[in-house]
N, C-alpha and C positions, 0 to 999 in steps of 0.2 A: 460674545461680541459680534461685531459685525463686520462682514464683507462684502461691498455692494460690486467690487468686481465679478465675483463670481457667485456669490452666496453661500462662500464655503468656509469652513472654521479648520484653520491650519493646527497642526497638533504636534509640537516638538517639546523636548526634554524639558521638565521643570528647572527653576534656577538650583534650588539645593543648595550644596557645597560652595557653588561657584556665586551665588548670592550671598552666601553666609562672608564668602571672604573680601568680599567688597563691600557689603552693608554691615557693620559690625553693632552689637549689640548697644543699645542706650543711644540710638538715633546718632551713631557717628560713621564717618566714611575715612577710608585709607585706601591705599594700595593694599593687595595682598604681602603678606608677611612683614607690613609695618604696623606700628601700634596706632589704633584709634585716637582721633581729637574727638574730645568731648565739644558739641556745640549748643549753643543757645536756640531754642526754638521760637522763631520769628513769631509774632501777634500781628503783623500789619504786613501789607506790600512795602519794598519789591519781593517777588519771589522766586525761588529757584528751583525750575521746572524741570522734570526728565519726561518726555514725550514718547508714548508707544504708538505706533502706527505704521500702515503698508502702503495704502492704495490713493485712488482721486480723492474720495471722501476725507479722509485722514489728512491729505495734503492742505484741502480748503482749509480746514482747521487751524491746522499748524502754521499756515499764512498769517493768520491774525493774531497768533501770540507772540510771532517774531519780534525779540525785542530791535530797538527801543519799544516799548508801547508804555503810554503815560496814561493815567487818571485825568480826568475832566479837571482834577486840583492843580495838574501839573507835576504831581508826585509821581515817579517812576511805579509801573503795576507787575512787568516783568523784567527780572535784571540777567536774568541767566534761563537759557533752553538750551537742551541737548535729545537727542532722539535716537531710540532702541528702534530698529527695525531687521527685518530678515539679511542674513549674510549675503554680499553682493554678488556669490556664485549663482546664489539662487533666485537673485532679485537684482540684476543690473538693470533693469527697466521699471523698477517701484516708483510709483512717484515719488514718495514721502523720500525715500532715498536720493533722488535725484533733484528734488528741491532744495533737501538740506545741505547736499553737497554744493548747488549752484549758489545758496545763499551765505556759505561757511558758516553753517550750523553745525557742530561736533555730532559725529555720528557714531553709535556703537552697533556692533552687530549683535544679534540676539543668537544664543542666550549669554555670550562672554562681553564683558564690559572690561574697559582699560582705563576709563577717565578713574581718577580719586576725588572729582567734586562731588557737592553733596549737595540734597534737593530738599525742599519744604513739601513738595507735592509732587505726585505723579498725574499725568493723564494718559488714558487709554482711548484711542478711537479705532476701530478696524482692525484689530490687532490679531484676534482669532485665537489667543492662546491664553490659558489658567496661569495666573501667576502664583506662586506661593505666597503663603502665610508668614514665612519668613522676610521674603521683600516687601511685602505691603507693610509690614507693621515697622519699617526700617524709614518711612515718610512721616513726619510728623501728624499730616493732615491725610495721610492714606493716599489712595490711589484713586481717582474719579476717572468714571468711563461714562462717554457720551453715546447714548444709544438713539437710534431715529426712530422712535415708535412710544406710544404713551404707554409704558411699562405699567402692570404686568401683560399687557396686550402684546403678542410677538416678541416675546424671547426667543431668541436664538441668533443663527448666523446669518438670517436674509429678510428682517422686517421689514424690506421697502417692497420686497418681491409681493410677500403675501399680504401687505398691505394693499396692492394694486389687483392682486389676483383674486381679492373676496371682496373687491369692489369698496371698501373702505371710503366714506366720505371726509371723516376726519382723522388728522395723523397728528403727529408732534414728536418732540424731544426730551429725552428724560437723561438729566444728569444722575448717576448714584455713586455711592462709594463702592469698590469692587470687593466680593468676598472671595477666600481661597479656592472654594471647592466646586462651587456651581456657576456658571454664567447669568448674567441678569438678574439676579436676586436680592442685591445690595439694597440699602435702604436711598430712598431719595432726597438729593440734595436742592434740585430745579428741576420743573417739569414746563412744558409750554406746548397749548395746542397749535397746531396749523391745518389749514383748509387744505384739501386735494384737489389742485387744480382739476378741470374736466380734459380727459382722454390724455394726460401727461402720461409721459414713460417714466421707467425707472430711474433711467439717468436724469433727466428733469425734475423729478421730484427729490432726487438725492441732491441734487445742487441747492434747493430751496433749503432743505433740512440741513444741509452742512453750515450754509450760512447763518440760519436761525441757532444752530448750536454752537456755532463760534461767538455769537454775540453773549448766549447763555452763559457760556465758559468766561468771558471777561467779566459779567457782573458777579458771577460766581467767584472768581478772584478779587474783587473790589471787597467783599464781605465774608471773605473765606473762614475766618474763626467761627464767626455767628451763625453761617449756614450749615458748617459743620454740626455746631451742637444742636442746631434744631431740625436734624433729618426726621424723616419720618418712615416706617416700614411701608413695603408695598401692600396692597390688598391682597387679601388672600381669594378673591373672586375676580373672574373677568381674564384668569390667565391662560392665555392663548400661546402656540408655539410656533417658531417660523424656521422649520429647517431646510438646509441648503437646497439649492435646486437641482435639478437633474433633468436628462434626457429622458425620463419615464414620464415627467409632468408636460410634455411638449407633445404627445400624441392628441389629437382631436379628436373627441368622440361626438360623430356628428349625431346619432340619437337621443345623447344624454345632454348634451353641451347646447346652452341658448347663443344667439349671436352676440349679446352681451358679455356674457362669460367668455366666449372666445376673442373678442375684443380686449377685456381685461388681461387675460394670460397673454395674449399678443404685446401689450404694451408692458407688461411686467418681464417676460423673459424672452421678449424677442431678438432683442439686440445682441443678449449671450448665446440662447438656442433656438433654432428657428423652429416654428411648430411643425410638425410632421403629420403625415398621413398615408395611406396606401393605396396605390393603384395597381389595379391587376397583379397584387403580390409586389409591386415594387414601391421602396421609402420615396416619397414627395415631400419637398420641403417647400411650405408656404410664406412667401414673403409679399412684402407690400400689402398688409392687411387694407382695405379701404375703408373710410368711417363708415357707418352704416346709415350716415343722413346723407350719402353719396350715392347709396345702391339703388339704380333704375327700379321704380314701382310699377310701369306699366310694362309687364310681361303679358305675354299670350296666353300664359296658363297662370293657376293659381298655386303657390307653394304645398296648399296642402293634399294636393294632387300628384305629389311627386315625394318619394320617399329620401329620408335623409341619404347624405351622400352625391344625390343627383346633382352634375355638372350641367351648367348652361353659358354659354360663351355670349358675353355682351358685345356683339361686335360694334358699336357705337362709342363704348366708352374703352374698349380694348380690356376687358375684365371678366376674369372666370368667376361665375357666382355658384356658388354651392349651399345645397339645402342643410340648415341644421336643425334643431329641434323646434324653433319656433319662426323660422323664417331662411333668409337669405343672408352668408359671408361672402363677401368679394375680396379676390388676390389678384394685383397686376402681374405679378410676378411667381414663379416656381422653379424648381431645381429637379429634373430629374436627369442625371448623368452631368448637365450641365445647367446652367442659368437659363430661363426661357422667360420670355413675354407670356401673356395670355395668350396671343394670337399664335404665338409660336407653338405653343403646346395644343393648342386646339388642332391647327394644320397640320401639325407632323402627329399627331397621336392619337386625337380625337374624332376629326372629321372622316378618317375611312370608315369608321364605325355607324355612322349616322348617316352613310349614304343608302340610298335606296338598292336593294338586293343585298346588305350585307346580312351575313349568318349569323353574326355576334349577336348575342342576348344585349341591348343596350344596359342590362341591370347588371352588367359584367363591367361596364365601365365608370359607374359608380367610383367616388372615393370610398373606401372600406375605413371602419374603425378598428385600430390594432389589437388585439388581445394576447397578451403575452401568456407564453406555456405555462400551463399550471405546474408546478413542482410536485413532485410525488413525494408524500411523506411515508420514510418505511417506518414500522415499528416491529421489533422483535419479540413477539409471544414466549415468555419465560417457559410458560405451561406446554405449549404444544411444540417449541423449535420451529416456527413457523415465521417467516417473513412478511409481515403483514401491509398492504397498501392502504394508506388509512382513507385515501380519495374514493376507491371504488371497491374496497373491502376484497379486493382479491388477493388469494394468497399463494405464495409459492415457496418450497422446500427451501430451508437454509442450509447452505453447505459450507461446511471450515475450510 
């Protein structure tokens, strides 16, 4: 399940006994300690929905479900809607909680519930936590997950990020029934393709997919029993994974990455984690990446004559041009101790090294590719009692 705010998957205790106290066997619902009331399963709208979500993506979907919601025939589609989200102490500013409280939608803290209302179907969007089979089984139509990718491509917590990082031109939304032990593997209820707009960001694509997904959910609810009966298993081919994003992904490799790949990475994670490089062993954050089409082409030298990481300040456009694998990437701002324009960085840091008489080798002024330290893997030899360094095959005496 996905969290676009960070690309992270939250992990909290499973429902377990708490779910059993709330959702009693035989699809019944009651307060803990009270006898359960058996209810008849509905076969048509209006539905009672329990919504699990946290972030802005989930909020956009929640807005579309809010009662009163009617079919074109005038019949009510959603009769009752309640929300499960993270506790207020941990999520005072979470969009789903804020919107639900503002809209007077009942809110339950995860993992504890206080309501004795019962529900026909659960909907989970950007929640990031595996639900127990005990909980799932209490919903007559299960729990539906809205996932912003064309499953089985990009299973995991960060599908939109990886869609842009890898330059996908087509993505989409998939609605599945969730399974209790693994994320994003359930049978497909509905799936729809969407084109990825040129040079869009994660936030922009997230808005498009949330709107598309919300409309798909409404269509699903209109024919819920029929669609549940006709689900199809996901393909075993084309499976890819979208792990959470991290700072380690933000380091630019000037030797290996093309300007297109740098652009894709920036549009994917730049609003959460700035791109990074090294300059004289100091970390520099790269901001305001320039569209490749706006980079000056009439330079006094050709990129092939310069090594990756070479920096050129283009005064006319106030832009830092950096040589990468297949050309130039341009940046308007950087952060080195403080936020600097391209001109400020050049005048304050680069200019002295390019003056006549400078004894510093200009190669030292290039942006460098960050190379993480290689961790030594040690293995104790049972036969000799030596601690072996697996990386360089050095051995040292093991002392107890």
